[in-house]
N, C-alpha and C positions, 0 to 999 in steps of 0.2 A: 370531200369527194367532189370531183368535177360533176357539174350539173348534167351535162350531156351523157357522161359515163353512167350516172345514176339512172337516167331515163332509159338508156340502152339495157341496163341490167333488169329494170322493171319489165321492159318489153320482152326480153328473152325469157324471163320467169313466167310471164303470162302466156307466152307462146308454148313453153314447155308444159305448163299446167293444162293448157287447152288441148295439146296433142295427147297428153296422158289421159285426160278425161275422155276424149274421143275414142282412144284405144280401149278404155274400160267399157264405154258404151257399146262398142263393137263386139266385145267379148260376151255380152249378155244377149245379143241378137240371136234369134232362132227359136227353136222349140225345146221345151223342157218337160220331162216326165218326173212327177213328184210322188213320193210316198209320204202321206200325212198321218200323224199320230195325235189323237185327241187326248184330253185330260184323263180319260179312263184307260189309256193304253191301247185303244183300238186303232187299227191302221186302215187306210183307204187310199185309193189313187186320185191324183188330179193332174192337171196339165196347164202349161202356160206357153204362149208364143209372144215374143217381143220383136217389134219391127220399128223402123223409123217412119215418121210422118214428116215428109220434107227432108231437110238436110240434117236436123239435129233432134227434134222432139221424139221421145220414145212413147209408143203406144203398144197395144197388144190385145190378146184374147185370153180368157181364162175359163177352164172347165173344172167344176168342183166335183164333189162326190156324186151329185145327182144334177139333173137339168142339162141345159145346153150351153154351148160356148157363149160367154158374155164379153162385150167389148170393154177394154181398159183404155180410157180416154187419155190418160197421162201417167207416165212413170217418172218419178222424181229421182234424180241421181245425186249422190253425195259420196264421191270417191268410189269405193267398192260396195257401197250400200245403195239399195234401191227400195222405193216404197210406192205404193199405189192403193187405191180404194175402188171398190165396185159396189153398186147399189144392191139391195136385197133382191133375191129372186123369188122368195116365198113369202107369203103373207105373215107367217109366224115371226119373221124377223123385221124389226123396224129401223135398225141402224145399218149403215154401210159396213162392209167387211174391209178392215184395214190390214194391209200386208206390209211387212218389212222383211227384206231379203238381203243377204250378203253373198257376193261372189268371191270365192276363195278356192284356188287351185282347181279351177274348172268345175266346181260344184256351186249350186245355188241353194243356200239354206236360209231358213228364217221362220217366221210364225205369223199366224192370224188368229182370229177368234171364231168360235162356233155360235150357233143360235142362242146358246145359254150363257154366252160370255166367257166360256172356257178357252184356254189357250190351246191352239193346234200348232204343232211343230211341222215344218215342211222341209223335206230333204230332196233336192232336185238334181238330176243328171241330164245331160244333153240327150235329147231324143235321137235314136238312130235314124239314118236316112232310109234304110230298107230298100236301097236301090239294087236292082237285079240286072245281070247281063246274060243274055241268051233266053231262050224260051223254055218253059218247064216241060218235063216229060211226065205225062199223066199215068197214074196207076189205075188199077181196076176200081170201079165205083164201090162204095160201102153204103149199105142201107143203115142209116142211123136209127130208124124206127122199124121194128119188125112186124108191126100190125097186130101184135098179140099182147105185149106187156111192156114194162119200162126197163127191160134189159139194156145195159149200156148207158143208162142215165142215172144221175144222182141229183139231189136237191142242193140249193145254194144257201138258203137263209136259215139261221138257227132260230128255233122257237116258233116257226111258222108252219102250220099244218100243210101237208102236201095235197093240193086239190087236183093234181094231174091224174087222169084216169084214161084207160083204153076201153072204148066201147064201140062195138060194131066195126072194129078195125081202124078206128080213128083215135088220135091222141088229142085229148081235150082237157082244158083246165076248168072243171065244173065249179070250182070255188077259187076265184082268183086270189093270189097272195104269194104263192111260192114260185120261184124261178127254177127251171130245169136245165141241167148242165150235162153234156156228154162226158163220159169217163175218159174217152180218147181225146188227145190233143192234136192239133193240125197246124201246119205252117202255111204253105201256099195251097190253094184248092179251088175247085169249082163246086158250088152248092146248088142243088135243085130242091125247091120247097113248094108244096101245094097246100094251101090253107084257105080257110074262110072264117068269117066272123059275123056276129049280128050287128044291128044298127048301133052306131055310136061307139063301137068297141075299139080297143087300142092295145097293141102289143109290140113285139119286136124280136129280131134275131140278132144276137151279138156274135160277130165274127171274131174268132180267136178269143172270145169273151171280152172284147175291148171296143169294137166298133158296131154301133147299132144300126142295122137296116130296119128302118121304121115300118111298122104295119099299123095302119089306122084307117077307119072308115072316113074316106074323103072323096067319095064318088061325086064327080061334077064340080069339085072345087079346084082352086088354083094350085098348081104344082108348087111345093114349098119344102124347105129342107127339114121341117119338123113333121112332115106328113109322109104318106106312103110313097115308096120309091126313092126316098132320100136317105143319106147317112145323117143321123139326127144332129141338127144344128150346124152341120158343115157343108154337105153337098146337096144341092137342089136338083131334082130330076128335071129333064128338059121338057117333059109333059106329064100330065096326070093320066096314066094308062090303067087306072084301077077300074074294077067292076063294082056294081052295087053290092051292098051288104047281103050276105046269104048265098052269094055265088062263089064257086071255087076259083081261086086265083093262083098264079104261079110267080115265083121268083127264080131267076137263074143268075147266079152271082159268081163272078170270077175275081179272086183276090190273090194278087202276086206282089209280094212286098207290101207296100201301102197303096198300090195302084189297083183300082177297082172298076169293074164293069158290071152294071146291073140291068137286067131285062125284067120288066114287069109285064106279065101277060103277053109275052112275045115281042114287046116294044123295048128297044134299047133306050133307057131313060138316063143312065149315067155311063159315059163312054170314056174309059181309061183315065179316070181322074184320081188324083192323089188324096188320100184321107189325111188331113193335117195331124190328127192326134186322137187320143181316146175320147169316147163320148161319156156323158154322165151315166153312172150305173155300171161302169166297167168293173171287171173282177180285179184287175191290177193294171199297172202302168209299165209292165215289162215287155215293151213293144217288140224287142228283138227275139222273143221266145215264142214257140208254138203255144197255142191256146185252144180251148174247147169251143164248141157251139153252145150258146146259151139261149134258151127260149124264155122270153120275158112273160111272166104270168102274174105280175102284181098289179096290173091295170084292169084289163077287161077280159072276157072270155074269148078264146080263139081255139080253132080246131085245125089239126094237121092230118093229112092222109098220106103224105110222102115227104121224106127227108133223106136225100141221097147226096153224099159227098164224094168227090173224086179228088184225092190228094195228089200232089206232085211227088214224084218218086225221089228226086234229089233237088235240093234248093239250087237255083241257078247261081253262078258265081257272083259274089257280091262285088259291086264296083268299088274301086278305091275312093276314099273320101277326097 
């Protein structure tokens, strides 16, 4: 074979392989919603975002069953296979989590290991954009808490005693441990909540059961995405508008698609920002479906005197992808 001809063939092959590899890399870019199944057959949601750092390197963020979004510093590609690792988030774990994923027919499937070393299967689908066109039409407000009892609410966790009680017209988790979930589900809505907590307490309100609006004693502290006013691990409030512990405080939250506006004590602290994905502790990863309001009760005591939701009557027309 002619030497120059051989060189041309090699160059063409390398270019073809390079373009194919780049195309494969582009197909994994974006956000992915996962359903994970552990060795005991129990399922839980998680989330992954893949993006480029510079022209070629793949990096990302990952949300597990609990905790906040963690950075993925490098994703290694081998054809349709991808792998990465992240350091432990909890003290109980001493080794990195290793992920292996394969992209096939628009699905991203693979496995990792849990804290006990058991295999966890991951089944991923591309996360919906949740883009809306037009403004929502609001229905009549609904009182989620009637001030008398737990009508309209149910508990989330199996085998955990329900510590939520109604006393003096207030909803209170006197024995933290159980989460409380509305029986109704909602798509786009406006939510008004009035709450208070003692020194050092911590809770949250999960919107559609997937996105946690954090509640935490942080008076006088720096605004931060893991603190009050933020969407946990994702969106940082523009300022800390919280009051001292023991005072009644208010949230006014508007969620349309994945675009959220948050007012804390009358101050707009998050202004029409997009929530990237589910937060740790989410009920599921079915982002394109309506979901309930969940009150986190497994951290610290918290008290509510008002929970009013105003649903949208019809979902605005979805934008074309």
